[in-house]
mmCIF file as Biopython writes it, N, C-alpha, C and O atoms, coordinates in Angstrom:
data_model
#
loop_
_atom_site.group_PDB
_atom_site.id
_atom_site.type_symbol
_atom_site.label_atom_id
_atom_site.label_alt_id
_atom_site.label_comp_id
_atom_site.label_asym_id
_atom_site.label_entity_id
_atom_site.label_seq_id
_atom_site.pdbx_PDB_ins_code
_atom_site.Cartn_x
_atom_site.Cartn_y
_atom_site.Cartn_z
_atom_site.occupancy
_atom_site.B_iso_or_equiv
_atom_site.auth_seq_id
_atom_site.auth_asym_id
_atom_site.pdbx_PDB_model_num
ATOM 1   N N  . MET A ? 1  ? -19.096 -15.664 13.900 1.0 0.0 1  A 1 
ATOM 2   C CA . MET A ? 1  ? -19.557 -16.983 13.575 1.0 0.0 1  A 1 
ATOM 3   C C  . MET A ? 1  ? -18.347 -17.908 13.494 1.0 0.0 1  A 1 
ATOM 4   O O  . MET A ? 1  ? -17.395 -17.632 12.765 1.0 0.0 1  A 1 
ATOM 5   N N  . GLY A ? 2  ? -18.389 -18.969 14.222 1.0 0.0 2  A 1 
ATOM 6   C CA . GLY A ? 2  ? -17.296 -19.932 14.188 1.0 0.0 2  A 1 
ATOM 7   C C  . GLY A ? 2  ? -16.852 -20.292 15.590 1.0 0.0 2  A 1 
ATOM 8   O O  . GLY A ? 2  ? -17.347 -19.739 16.572 1.0 0.0 2  A 1 
ATOM 9   N N  . TRP A ? 3  ? -15.902 -21.235 15.678 1.0 0.0 3  A 1 
ATOM 10  C CA . TRP A ? 3  ? -15.413 -21.708 16.960 1.0 0.0 3  A 1 
ATOM 11  C C  . TRP A ? 3  ? -14.764 -20.567 17.745 1.0 0.0 3  A 1 
ATOM 12  O O  . TRP A ? 3  ? -13.889 -19.871 17.229 1.0 0.0 3  A 1 
ATOM 13  N N  . GLY A ? 4  ? -15.190 -20.383 18.973 1.0 0.0 4  A 1 
ATOM 14  C CA . GLY A ? 4  ? -14.622 -19.359 19.842 1.0 0.0 4  A 1 
ATOM 15  C C  . GLY A ? 4  ? -15.128 -17.952 19.583 1.0 0.0 4  A 1 
ATOM 16  O O  . GLY A ? 4  ? -14.700 -17.021 20.264 1.0 0.0 4  A 1 
ATOM 17  N N  . ILE A ? 5  ? -16.009 -17.767 18.640 1.0 0.0 5  A 1 
ATOM 18  C CA . ILE A ? 5  ? -16.561 -16.445 18.337 1.0 0.0 5  A 1 
ATOM 19  C C  . ILE A ? 5  ? -17.991 -16.415 18.852 1.0 0.0 5  A 1 
ATOM 20  O O  . ILE A ? 5  ? -18.839 -17.197 18.423 1.0 0.0 5  A 1 
ATOM 21  N N  . LYS A ? 6  ? -18.239 -15.505 19.772 1.0 0.0 6  A 1 
ATOM 22  C CA . LYS A ? 6  ? -19.588 -15.379 20.321 1.0 0.0 6  A 1 
ATOM 23  C C  . LYS A ? 6  ? -20.486 -14.648 19.328 1.0 0.0 6  A 1 
ATOM 24  O O  . LYS A ? 6  ? -20.051 -13.693 18.684 1.0 0.0 6  A 1 
ATOM 25  N N  . PRO A ? 7  ? -21.738 -15.090 19.202 1.0 0.0 7  A 1 
ATOM 26  C CA . PRO A ? 7  ? -22.649 -14.380 18.302 1.0 0.0 7  A 1 
ATOM 27  C C  . PRO A ? 7  ? -22.936 -12.975 18.817 1.0 0.0 7  A 1 
ATOM 28  O O  . PRO A ? 7  ? -22.957 -12.740 20.025 1.0 0.0 7  A 1 
ATOM 29  N N  . GLY A ? 8  ? -23.150 -12.072 17.923 1.0 0.0 8  A 1 
ATOM 30  C CA . GLY A ? 8  ? -23.469 -10.700 18.298 1.0 0.0 8  A 1 
ATOM 31  C C  . GLY A ? 8  ? -23.378 -9.794  17.093 1.0 0.0 8  A 1 
ATOM 32  O O  . GLY A ? 8  ? -23.163 -10.246 15.968 1.0 0.0 8  A 1 
ATOM 33  N N  . LYS A ? 9  ? -23.546 -8.513  17.342 1.0 0.0 9  A 1 
ATOM 34  C CA . LYS A ? 9  ? -23.426 -7.540  16.270 1.0 0.0 9  A 1 
ATOM 35  C C  . LYS A ? 9  ? -22.867 -6.247  16.824 1.0 0.0 9  A 1 
ATOM 36  O O  . LYS A ? 9  ? -22.891 -6.003  18.031 1.0 0.0 9  A 1 
ATOM 37  N N  . SER A ? 10 ? -22.377 -5.446  15.942 1.0 0.0 10 A 1 
ATOM 38  C CA . SER A ? 10 ? -21.771 -4.179  16.322 1.0 0.0 10 A 1 
ATOM 39  C C  . SER A ? 10 ? -22.240 -3.105  15.346 1.0 0.0 10 A 1 
ATOM 40  O O  . SER A ? 10 ? -22.393 -3.356  14.151 1.0 0.0 10 A 1 
ATOM 41  N N  . ASN A ? 11 ? -22.460 -1.935  15.863 1.0 0.0 11 A 1 
ATOM 42  C CA . ASN A ? 11 ? -22.835 -0.807  15.010 1.0 0.0 11 A 1 
ATOM 43  C C  . ASN A ? 11 ? -21.623 0.020   14.616 1.0 0.0 11 A 1 
ATOM 44  O O  . ASN A ? 11 ? -21.740 1.024   13.913 1.0 0.0 11 A 1 
ATOM 45  N N  . ARG A ? 12 ? -20.443 -0.420  15.084 1.0 0.0 12 A 1 
ATOM 46  C CA . ARG A ? 12 ? -19.214 0.294   14.779 1.0 0.0 12 A 1 
ATOM 47  C C  . ARG A ? 12 ? -18.802 0.007   13.334 1.0 0.0 12 A 1 
ATOM 48  O O  . ARG A ? 12 ? -18.962 -1.112  12.847 1.0 0.0 12 A 1 
ATOM 49  N N  . GLU A ? 13 ? -18.280 1.009   12.665 1.0 0.0 13 A 1 
ATOM 50  C CA . GLU A ? 13 ? -17.847 0.838   11.282 1.0 0.0 13 A 1 
ATOM 51  C C  . GLU A ? 13 ? -16.504 0.119   11.257 1.0 0.0 13 A 1 
ATOM 52  O O  . GLU A ? 13 ? -15.559 0.535   11.927 1.0 0.0 13 A 1 
ATOM 53  N N  . VAL A ? 14 ? -16.423 -0.956  10.489 1.0 0.0 14 A 1 
ATOM 54  C CA . VAL A ? 14 ? -15.175 -1.693  10.298 1.0 0.0 14 A 1 
ATOM 55  C C  . VAL A ? 14 ? -14.897 -1.779  8.805  1.0 0.0 14 A 1 
ATOM 56  O O  . VAL A ? 14 ? -15.796 -1.612  7.980  1.0 0.0 14 A 1 
ATOM 57  N N  . TYR A ? 15 ? -13.646 -2.040  8.473  1.0 0.0 15 A 1 
ATOM 58  C CA . TYR A ? 15 ? -13.221 -2.023  7.083  1.0 0.0 15 A 1 
ATOM 59  C C  . TYR A ? 15 ? -12.619 -3.364  6.686  1.0 0.0 15 A 1 
ATOM 60  O O  . TYR A ? 15 ? -12.253 -4.167  7.545  1.0 0.0 15 A 1 
ATOM 61  N N  . MET A ? 16 ? -12.518 -3.603  5.385  1.0 0.0 16 A 1 
ATOM 62  C CA . MET A ? 16 ? -11.904 -4.832  4.874  1.0 0.0 16 A 1 
ATOM 63  C C  . MET A ? 16 ? -10.472 -4.984  5.375  1.0 0.0 16 A 1 
ATOM 64  O O  . MET A ? 16 ? -10.007 -6.102  5.598  1.0 0.0 16 A 1 
ATOM 65  N N  . THR A ? 17 ? -9.776  -3.871  5.553  1.0 0.0 17 A 1 
ATOM 66  C CA . THR A ? 17 ? -8.389  -3.924  6.001  1.0 0.0 17 A 1 
ATOM 67  C C  . THR A ? 17 ? -8.271  -4.387  7.452  1.0 0.0 17 A 1 
ATOM 68  O O  . THR A ? 17 ? -7.165  -4.672  7.912  1.0 0.0 17 A 1 
ATOM 69  N N  . ASP A ? 18 ? -9.382  -4.469  8.182  1.0 0.0 18 A 1 
ATOM 70  C CA . ASP A ? 18 ? -9.369  -4.926  9.570  1.0 0.0 18 A 1 
ATOM 71  C C  . ASP A ? 18 ? -9.394  -6.454  9.685  1.0 0.0 18 A 1 
ATOM 72  O O  . ASP A ? 18 ? -9.199  -6.994  10.774 1.0 0.0 18 A 1 
ATOM 73  N N  . ILE A ? 19 ? -9.630  -7.150  8.576  1.0 0.0 19 A 1 
ATOM 74  C CA . ILE A ? 19 ? -9.745  -8.610  8.629  1.0 0.0 19 A 1 
ATOM 75  C C  . ILE A ? 19 ? -8.408  -9.263  8.972  1.0 0.0 19 A 1 
ATOM 76  O O  . ILE A ? 19 ? -8.355  -10.105 9.868  1.0 0.0 19 A 1 
ATOM 77  N N  . ALA A ? 20 ? -7.334  -8.896  8.285  1.0 0.0 20 A 1 
ATOM 78  C CA . ALA A ? 20 ? -6.030  -9.526  8.509  1.0 0.0 20 A 1 
ATOM 79  C C  . ALA A ? 20 ? -5.542  -9.343  9.949  1.0 0.0 20 A 1 
ATOM 80  O O  . ALA A ? 20 ? -5.129  -10.326 10.565 1.0 0.0 20 A 1 
ATOM 81  N N  . PRO A ? 21 ? -5.570  -8.128  10.515 1.0 0.0 21 A 1 
ATOM 82  C CA . PRO A ? 21 ? -5.118  -8.000  11.896 1.0 0.0 21 A 1 
ATOM 83  C C  . PRO A ? 21 ? -6.026  -8.722  12.896 1.0 0.0 21 A 1 
ATOM 84  O O  . PRO A ? 21 ? -5.552  -9.192  13.930 1.0 0.0 21 A 1 
ATOM 85  N N  . THR A ? 22 ? -7.310  -8.814  12.601 1.0 0.0 22 A 1 
ATOM 86  C CA . THR A ? 22 ? -8.230  -9.526  13.482 1.0 0.0 22 A 1 
ATOM 87  C C  . THR A ? 22 ? -7.903  -11.018 13.481 1.0 0.0 22 A 1 
ATOM 88  O O  . THR A ? 22 ? -7.850  -11.645 14.539 1.0 0.0 22 A 1 
ATOM 89  N N  . LEU A ? 23 ? -7.684  -11.582 12.302 1.0 0.0 23 A 1 
ATOM 90  C CA . LEU A ? 23 ? -7.318  -12.995 12.211 1.0 0.0 23 A 1 
ATOM 91  C C  . LEU A ? 23 ? -5.969  -13.263 12.871 1.0 0.0 23 A 1 
ATOM 92  O O  . LEU A ? 23 ? -5.794  -14.288 13.531 1.0 0.0 23 A 1 
ATOM 93  N N  . ALA A ? 24 ? -5.022  -12.354 12.697 1.0 0.0 24 A 1 
ATOM 94  C CA . ALA A ? 24 ? -3.719  -12.523 13.346 1.0 0.0 24 A 1 
ATOM 95  C C  . ALA A ? 24 ? -3.874  -12.522 14.868 1.0 0.0 24 A 1 
ATOM 96  O O  . ALA A ? 24 ? -3.207  -13.292 15.559 1.0 0.0 24 A 1 
ATOM 97  N N  . GLY A ? 25 ? -4.736  -11.675 15.382 1.0 0.0 25 A 1 
ATOM 98  C CA . GLY A ? 25 ? -4.976  -11.644 16.817 1.0 0.0 25 A 1 
ATOM 99  C C  . GLY A ? 25 ? -5.637  -12.916 17.318 1.0 0.0 25 A 1 
ATOM 100 O O  . GLY A ? 25 ? -5.303  -13.402 18.398 1.0 0.0 25 A 1 
ATOM 101 N N  . LEU A ? 26 ? -6.565  -13.458 16.551 1.0 0.0 26 A 1 
ATOM 102 C CA . LEU A ? 26 ? -7.236  -14.710 16.931 1.0 0.0 26 A 1 
ATOM 103 C C  . LEU A ? 26 ? -6.274  -15.890 16.916 1.0 0.0 26 A 1 
ATOM 104 O O  . LEU A ? 26 ? -6.378  -16.796 17.743 1.0 0.0 26 A 1 
ATOM 105 N N  . LEU A ? 27 ? -5.337  -15.875 15.971 1.0 0.0 27 A 1 
ATOM 106 C CA . LEU A ? 27 ? -4.381  -16.972 15.839 1.0 0.0 27 A 1 
ATOM 107 C C  . LEU A ? 27 ? -3.130  -16.773 16.682 1.0 0.0 27 A 1 
ATOM 108 O O  . LEU A ? 27 ? -2.261  -17.644 16.725 1.0 0.0 27 A 1 
ATOM 109 N N  . HIS A ? 28 ? -3.037  -15.632 17.350 1.0 0.0 28 A 1 
ATOM 110 C CA . HIS A ? 28 ? -1.878  -15.295 18.188 1.0 0.0 28 A 1 
ATOM 111 C C  . HIS A ? 28 ? -0.587  -15.334 17.372 1.0 0.0 28 A 1 
ATOM 112 O O  . HIS A ? 28 ? 0.415   -15.912 17.792 1.0 0.0 28 A 1 
ATOM 113 N N  . ILE A ? 29 ? -0.636  -14.701 16.190 1.0 0.0 29 A 1 
ATOM 114 C CA . ILE A ? 29 ? 0.547   -14.611 15.344 1.0 0.0 29 A 1 
ATOM 115 C C  . ILE A ? 29 ? 0.855   -13.141 15.082 1.0 0.0 29 A 1 
ATOM 116 O O  . ILE A ? 29 ? 0.050   -12.259 15.383 1.0 0.0 29 A 1 
ATOM 117 N N  . GLN A ? 30 ? 2.026   -12.895 14.518 1.0 0.0 30 A 1 
ATOM 118 C CA . GLN A ? 30 ? 2.455   -11.525 14.231 1.0 0.0 30 A 1 
ATOM 119 C C  . GLN A ? 30 ? 1.584   -10.922 13.136 1.0 0.0 30 A 1 
ATOM 120 O O  . GLN A ? 30 ? 1.151   -11.614 12.214 1.0 0.0 30 A 1 
ATOM 121 N N  . MET A ? 31 ? 1.334   -9.622  13.255 1.0 0.0 31 A 1 
ATOM 122 C CA . MET A ? 31 ? 0.560   -8.907  12.240 1.0 0.0 31 A 1 
ATOM 123 C C  . MET A ? 31 ? 1.310   -8.951  10.914 1.0 0.0 31 A 1 
ATOM 124 O O  . MET A ? 31 ? 2.541   -8.914  10.906 1.0 0.0 31 A 1 
ATOM 125 N N  . PRO A ? 32 ? 0.601   -9.029  9.802  1.0 0.0 32 A 1 
ATOM 126 C CA . PRO A ? 32 ? 1.272   -9.027  8.497  1.0 0.0 32 A 1 
ATOM 127 C C  . PRO A ? 32 ? 2.016   -7.713  8.273  1.0 0.0 32 A 1 
ATOM 128 O O  . PRO A ? 32 ? 1.587   -6.655  8.735  1.0 0.0 32 A 1 
ATOM 129 N N  . SER A ? 33 ? 3.129   -7.795  7.560  1.0 0.0 33 A 1 
ATOM 130 C CA . SER A ? 33 ? 3.875   -6.566  7.270  1.0 0.0 33 A 1 
ATOM 131 C C  . SER A ? 33 ? 3.051   -5.704  6.316  1.0 0.0 33 A 1 
ATOM 132 O O  . SER A ? 33 ? 2.396   -6.225  5.414  1.0 0.0 33 A 1 
ATOM 133 N N  . GLY A ? 34 ? 3.081   -4.443  6.506  1.0 0.0 34 A 1 
ATOM 134 C CA . GLY A ? 34 ? 2.323   -3.530  5.672  1.0 0.0 34 A 1 
ATOM 135 C C  . GLY A ? 34 ? 0.850   -3.456  6.031  1.0 0.0 34 A 1 
ATOM 136 O O  . GLY A ? 34 ? 0.053   -2.886  5.285  1.0 0.0 34 A 1 
ATOM 137 N N  . CYS A ? 35 ? 0.487   -4.025  7.164  1.0 0.0 35 A 1 
ATOM 138 C CA . CYS A ? 35 ? -0.912  -4.050  7.596  1.0 0.0 35 A 1 
ATOM 139 C C  . CYS A ? 35 ? -1.335  -2.636  8.013  1.0 0.0 35 A 1 
ATOM 140 O O  . CYS A ? 35 ? -0.672  -1.999  8.831  1.0 0.0 35 A 1 
ATOM 141 N N  . VAL A ? 36 ? -2.435  -2.157  7.447  1.0 0.0 36 A 1 
ATOM 142 C CA . VAL A ? 36 ? -2.896  -0.815  7.774  1.0 0.0 36 A 1 
ATOM 143 C C  . VAL A ? 36 ? -4.172  -0.825  8.623  1.0 0.0 36 A 1 
ATOM 144 O O  . VAL A ? 36 ? -4.566  0.211   9.158  1.0 0.0 36 A 1 
ATOM 145 N N  . GLY A ? 37 ? -4.816  -1.984  8.747  1.0 0.0 37 A 1 
ATOM 146 C CA . GLY A ? 37 ? -6.061  -2.081  9.513  1.0 0.0 37 A 1 
ATOM 147 C C  . GLY A ? 37 ? -5.790  -2.271  11.002 1.0 0.0 37 A 1 
ATOM 148 O O  . GLY A ? 37 ? -4.643  -2.377  11.436 1.0 0.0 37 A 1 
ATOM 149 N N  . LYS A ? 38 ? -6.856  -2.311  11.756 1.0 0.0 38 A 1 
ATOM 150 C CA . LYS A ? 38 ? -6.783  -2.525  13.204 1.0 0.0 38 A 1 
ATOM 151 C C  . LYS A ? 38 ? -7.673  -3.703  13.563 1.0 0.0 38 A 1 
ATOM 152 O O  . LYS A ? 38 ? -8.729  -3.902  12.963 1.0 0.0 38 A 1 
ATOM 153 N N  . ALA A ? 39 ? -7.241  -4.479  14.542 1.0 0.0 39 A 1 
ATOM 154 C CA . ALA A ? 39 ? -8.025  -5.636  14.975 1.0 0.0 39 A 1 
ATOM 155 C C  . ALA A ? 39 ? -9.365  -5.169  15.541 1.0 0.0 39 A 1 
ATOM 156 O O  . ALA A ? 39 ? -9.449  -4.127  16.192 1.0 0.0 39 A 1 
ATOM 157 N N  . ILE A ? 40 ? -10.389 -5.943  15.288 1.0 0.0 40 A 1 
ATOM 158 C CA . ILE A ? 40 ? -11.722 -5.633  15.779 1.0 0.0 40 A 1 
ATOM 159 C C  . ILE A ? 40 ? -11.782 -6.079  17.240 1.0 0.0 40 A 1 
ATOM 160 O O  . ILE A ? 40 ? -11.752 -7.281  17.504 1.0 0.0 40 A 1 
ATOM 161 N N  . PRO A ? 41 ? -11.867 -5.150  18.198 1.0 0.0 41 A 1 
ATOM 162 C CA . PRO A ? 41 ? -11.762 -5.508  19.621 1.0 0.0 41 A 1 
ATOM 163 C C  . PRO A ? 41 ? -12.895 -6.393  20.135 1.0 0.0 41 A 1 
ATOM 164 O O  . PRO A ? 41 ? -12.700 -7.121  21.108 1.0 0.0 41 A 1 
ATOM 165 N N  . GLU A ? 42 ? -14.061 -6.351  19.517 1.0 0.0 42 A 1 
ATOM 166 C CA . GLU A ? 42 ? -15.166 -7.191  19.962 1.0 0.0 42 A 1 
ATOM 167 C C  . GLU A ? 42 ? -14.920 -8.670  19.679 1.0 0.0 42 A 1 
ATOM 168 O O  . GLU A ? 42 ? -15.561 -9.540  20.269 1.0 0.0 42 A 1 
ATOM 169 N N  . ILE A ? 43 ? -13.986 -8.944  18.771 1.0 0.0 43 A 1 
ATOM 170 C CA . ILE A ? 43 ? -13.716 -10.330 18.373 1.0 0.0 43 A 1 
ATOM 171 C C  . ILE A ? 43 ? -12.418 -10.846 18.967 1.0 0.0 43 A 1 
ATOM 172 O O  . ILE A ? 43 ? -12.366 -11.983 19.435 1.0 0.0 43 A 1 
ATOM 173 N N  . THR A ? 44 ? -11.380 -10.043 18.958 1.0 0.0 44 A 1 
ATOM 174 C CA . THR A ? 44 ? -10.067 -10.506 19.424 1.0 0.0 44 A 1 
ATOM 175 C C  . THR A ? 44 ? -10.019 -10.567 20.949 1.0 0.0 44 A 1 
ATOM 176 O O  . THR A ? 44 ? -10.634 -9.761  21.646 1.0 0.0 44 A 1 
ATOM 177 N N  . PRO A ? 45 ? -9.262  -11.554 21.442 1.0 0.0 45 A 1 
ATOM 178 C CA . PRO A ? 45 ? -9.167  -11.693 22.916 1.0 0.0 45 A 1 
ATOM 179 C C  . PRO A ? 45 ? -8.310  -10.626 23.547 1.0 0.0 45 A 1 
ATOM 180 O O  . PRO A ? 45 ? -8.139  -10.613 24.766 1.0 0.0 45 A 1 
#
């Protein structure tokens, strides 16, 4: 939901720790240090 995000849904399990790397990928910035999650591929370009 939001600008540049296509509506849809996924049955894949994602975690709270995946939010920071996903946002970093959307903003094209470096991943936060100590980041343990993985970007959600359905959302990131």
